[in-house]
C-alpha positions in Angstrom: 67.9 85.9 163.9 71.1 84.5 165.4 74.5 85.5 164.1 76.4 82.8 162.2 80.0 82.6 163.4 81.2 79.6 161.2 80.8 79.0 157.5 79.9 75.4 158.3 76.6 76.7 159.8 75.5 78.3 156.5 72.8 76.2 154.9 74.3 77.2 151.5 77.6 75.6 152.4 76.0 72.5 153.9 73.9 71.9 150.8 77.0 72.6 148.6 78.9 70.0 150.6 76.3 67.4 149.9 76.2 68.3 146.2 80.0 68.0 146.0 79.9 64.5 147.7 77.2 63.4 145.2 79.2 64.8 142.2 82.3 62.9 143.4 80.3 59.7 143.7 78.9 59.7 140.2 82.0 61.0 138.5 84.1 58.2 140.0 82.1 55.5 138.4 82.3 53.7 135.0 83.0 55.6 131.8 82.5 58.9 133.7 85.6 58.1 135.8 87.6 57.4 132.6 86.8 60.8 131.1 89.5 62.6 133.1 88.7 66.0 131.6 85.0 66.1 132.4 85.2 64.2 135.7 87.9 66.5 137.0 86.2 69.7 135.7 82.8 68.8 137.3 84.5 68.0 140.6 86.4 71.3 140.5 83.2 73.2 139.8 81.5 71.5 142.8 84.4 72.1 145.1 84.5 75.8 143.9 80.9 76.3 145.1 81.6 75.3 148.7 85.1 76.7 148.8 84.0 80.2 147.6 81.2 80.3 150.2 83.7 79.4 152.9 86.4 81.8 151.7 84.1 84.7 151.3 82.6 84.2 154.7 86.1 84.2 156.3 87.0 87.5 154.7 84.8 89.3 157.3 83.9 91.9 154.7 80.4 92.1 153.3 81.6 93.3 150.0 84.1 90.5 149.6 81.5 87.9 150.9 79.1 89.2 148.2 81.7 88.8 145.5 82.6 85.3 146.6 79.0 84.3 146.7 78.6 85.5 143.1 81.5 83.3 142.1 80.0 80.3 144.0 76.7 80.9 142.2 78.5 81.1 138.8 80.1 77.7 139.7 76.6 76.3 140.1 75.8 77.3 136.6 79.1 75.8 135.4 78.3 72.5 137.1 74.8 72.4 135.6 76.3 72.9 132.2 78.7 70.0 132.8 75.8 67.8 133.9 74.3 68.3 130.5 77.6 67.1 128.9 77.6 64.1 131.2 74.0 63.3 130.3 74.7 63.7 126.6 77.8 61.5 126.8 75.8 58.8 128.5 77.6 59.0 131.8 74.3 59.8 133.6 70.8 58.5 133.2 68.0 61.0 133.1 67.0 60.3 136.7 70.4 60.9 138.2 70.9 63.9 135.9 67.7 65.5 137.2 68.5 64.8 140.8 71.9 66.4 140.6 70.6 69.3 138.4 67.8 70.0 141.0 70.4 69.9 143.8 72.6 72.4 141.9 69.6 74.7 141.2 68.6 74.6 144.9 72.1 75.5 146.0 72.2 78.3 143.5 68.8 79.7 144.8 70.1 79.5 148.4 73.3 81.3 147.5 71.3 83.9 145.6 69.1 84.5 148.7 72.2 84.7 150.9 73.8 87.1 148.4 70.8 89.3 148.4 70.8 89.4 152.2 74.5 90.3 152.3 73.8 93.0 149.7 71.1 94.5 152.0 73.4 94.4 155.0 76.2 96.0 153.0 73.8 98.8 151.8 72.7 99.4 155.4 76.2 99.8 156.7 77.2 102.0 153.8 74.3 104.4 154.6 
């Protein structure tokens, strides 16, 4: 397995970037855009996912990377919760909700796998 030197090469970050773009697109339309509280909060949650992956990677410490991945994964949960609010408020139809929800779940699973890998590496270096 080749060593990753840039956070931009992480699949988790790449998928989080796409999710963030898609969240921005839907939250800047119609009534969703006029709900400044929810649209801003869901955008911040999406940005938090990709930003925490990047920041943790750049810390060059497995322990800190693991911690930042945990925060990124938590932001995925926050985003999924906010998607329910957007659905219930009528800002998203069921199809768009499901698409974004599935993307957020996929990103969370990838982050979880990366976090487990980082944990294993951390434990090997601690031994």
